[in-house]
C-alpha positions in Angstrom: -17.6 -17.7 -4.6 -14.9 -15.2 -4.1 -15.2 -12.2 -1.8 -15.1 -9.9 -4.8 -18.0 -11.7 -6.5 -20.0 -11.6 -3.3 -19.4 -7.9 -2.7 -20.2 -7.1 -6.4 -23.4 -9.1 -6.2 -24.4 -7.3 -3.0 -23.7 -3.9 -4.5 -25.6 -4.8 -7.7 -28.6 -5.8 -5.6 -28.8 -2.3 -4.3 -29.7 -1.1 -7.8 -33.0 -2.8 -7.6 -35.7 -0.5 -6.1 -37.3 -3.3 -4.1 -34.1 -3.8 -2.1 -34.7 -2.5 1.5 -32.8 0.4 2.9 -31.2 -1.7 5.7 -29.3 -3.7 3.0 -27.0 -0.6 2.4 -25.8 -1.0 6.0 -25.4 -4.8 5.6 -23.2 -4.3 2.5 -21.1 -1.6 4.3 -20.6 -4.1 7.2 -19.5 -6.8 4.7 -16.9 -4.5 3.1 -15.5 -3.6 6.5 -15.4 -7.2 7.6 -13.7 -8.3 4.5 -10.9 -5.7 5.1 -10.6 -6.7 8.8 -10.3 -10.4 7.8 -7.7 -9.5 5.1 -9.9 -10.9 2.4 -9.4 -7.6 0.5 -6.7 -5.0 0.6 -7.0 -1.2 1.2 -7.2 -0.5 -2.5 -10.1 -2.9 -2.9 -11.7 -1.4 0.3 -11.6 2.1 -1.2 -13.0 0.8 -4.5 -16.0 -0.9 -2.9 -16.6 2.0 -0.5 -16.7 4.5 -3.4 -19.0 2.2 -5.3 -21.3 1.8 -2.3 -21.3 5.6 -1.9 -22.3 6.1 -5.5 -25.1 3.5 -5.3 -26.5 5.0 -2.1 -26.5 8.5 -3.7 -28.3 7.2 -6.7 -30.9 5.4 -4.5 -31.4 8.6 -2.5 -31.9 10.7 -5.7 -34.4 8.1 -7.0 -36.4 8.2 -3.8 
């Protein structure tokens, strides 16, 4: 499975209400690690970071 598929899957999992709050931090760490290991470029990093921020805001509003 590609890194893009894994990150998208992890971000999609955050949309489920049963997903624990600590999962947000885990996804953030995976995005950072992917950049550090050159699996994604800076453009992808910004895309996934913005997507994570949007999902976290939606989760916060729903709570």
